N, C-alpha and C positions, 0 to 999 in steps of 0.2 A: 381091744375090739377097733377095728378099721373101719371107719364111717367113710361112705362114697360122697359125703358133703363136708366133712371136716379133714382138716391136715394139720398135722402136728410136727415141728420141727425134728428131723431124723426120722420120722416114721417111713414116708415114701418120698418126701423130698427134702432137702436142706434148708436150714433157716435162709441162706443167700438166694434159693431158688424161690421160697416162698415170699420173701420180700420182693424179690424183682417181679414175681405174679402180682403182687399188691401195688407196686408202681405202675403196672401196665393196666391196672383197673380190672383184672380177671379175679382177683381175691380180695376179701377184706380182713382184717384182724376182729376175732370175736374170743373173749377169754384168754386162753393160753393157746390158741389155736388159728385156724383160719379158716374162711368158707368162701365159696364162690359167690360173688358180688350179686348175682341175680338170684340166690337162693332165698328162701324165706326164714326169716329169722324167729324162729320158734322157742317156746320155753325149752322143749327137748334139745335143740341145738344150744342154746345158752348153757344149760346143765353140761351137757356132753362136753362143752368146749372147756369146762372147768376140771375135767376129770384128771388131767395131770397134776394138779393142784392140791386134790384131795386124797384120801385113802379110805380104806372098808370101814374105819371107824371114825370117820369125821363127817360132820354134816354142814350144808351151807347155811349160812343164818343172816340175819339183819340184812343189810342192803344187798348182800348176794342173793339171799332168797328171793328179796323183792324184786330184784332184776329178773331172776329166773321166772317168777310169776308173772311178770309183765308189770308189776306196780311203779316199779322204778325204772324210768326210761332210759337212764344213762349207766352204762356199765360202772360199776364202782372200783375205785381202786385206792388201797388194796382191798382184796377179798377177805370175807369174814368167814372163818370155820370154827365149828364148836365139837367138843367131844360128843359122841352120840354112843359110844359103848361104854362098857362096865369099867375097863381098865384104862388107866391113864395112857397116853399117846405121845409118843417122843417125835416131835415136829422139828425138823431141820429148818433153819432160817431161812426164810425166803421173804424179800421185801414185797412180794405180790400179795402175802398172806398175812392177816391177824389171826392170831389163835386164841380161842378161850377156852379154859381148862375145866370150866362147868360143865358138867353132863346135862345134855339135852334130854327131856324125857322123851322116851319113844312115840309116846302119843301125841307128840309135837312135831315128828317128823313123816315124811312122805318120801316115797321113791320117784325121782325124775331121771330118765335116761341112765339108770343103774346107780344114780347116787343119791345120798341121803340129803334132803332138803328139808329145812323147817316148813311147817304148813304155812299157807298164806296168812291165817289167822293169828298164828304164834309171829310170823315175819312182821306184820303191820303192828302187832302189840310192841315188839321188841322196837321197832322204828319209832313209835310214838313214844315210848319211855327212855330211849338210850341215844339214838341218832338225830339226825338233823330234822326237826319238828317240820319244814316244809316239805319233806318227802312223804312222812306219814299222813300231813293234812291232804295233800294233793290225793295219795292214793285212796284216803277214805272218803274224799268228794267223790271220787269216780266210781266207789263200790260201796255205796251205804249198808248192803246187806254184810259185807266183811268188816265193815267198822263196828257193827253191832257185834257181830261175833267175836271180834277182839276186844271190845267193852266187856262182853261176858266173860271171856277167858282171864281177864285181869281182875275181874270181881271174883272170880273162882280162886284166884292167886293172890290173897288180900296182902302176903307179907313180900310180895315181890319189890324191889326198888324202884322208885320212881312211878309207881301206879299210879298216884293222885295226878301227877302231871299228865300220864298218858291219857287218862280218863278226861282231864279237861279239855286235851287236845281233840280227843274223838268226838266229846260233847260239841265242840265249837264246828268241827267238820259236819256233824249231823245236822246242825241248826240251819245252814245254809240251803 
């Protein structure tokens, strides 16, 4: 699907032309593509910019999902993808992607710009238990309702790894 606000190398312009437009200040890099410098960076634009990196059976998770939902302010590198379908996926090696082969429950995904993305609740819970705690703490402090939903999600999944650490982090964020 060609978007009037997103440009990918080889779609309408070459990589050299897109890079030149960035140097001129007309375009800025976003995800795996480029967008006009004066366009609003929305969750839809963030998700759609990652379409070349994902497939129909992969979902954006962790920091990547947090970035799409606006909880993580800086685009992560590399992006995190997780299997969302029943079957295993063969992923080609790409330095821009970290692939997690554990199946993501369908109830923990939503569609944004035609891509599967972990829900904000699941993304925050994963950030709190697995990734850098400052990211999760900042997001939890800015959205206490989401932090409470993430705590409830972790309590519903008591055998999830590092759940206690995540609950402690979310508790500290809600105390402030």
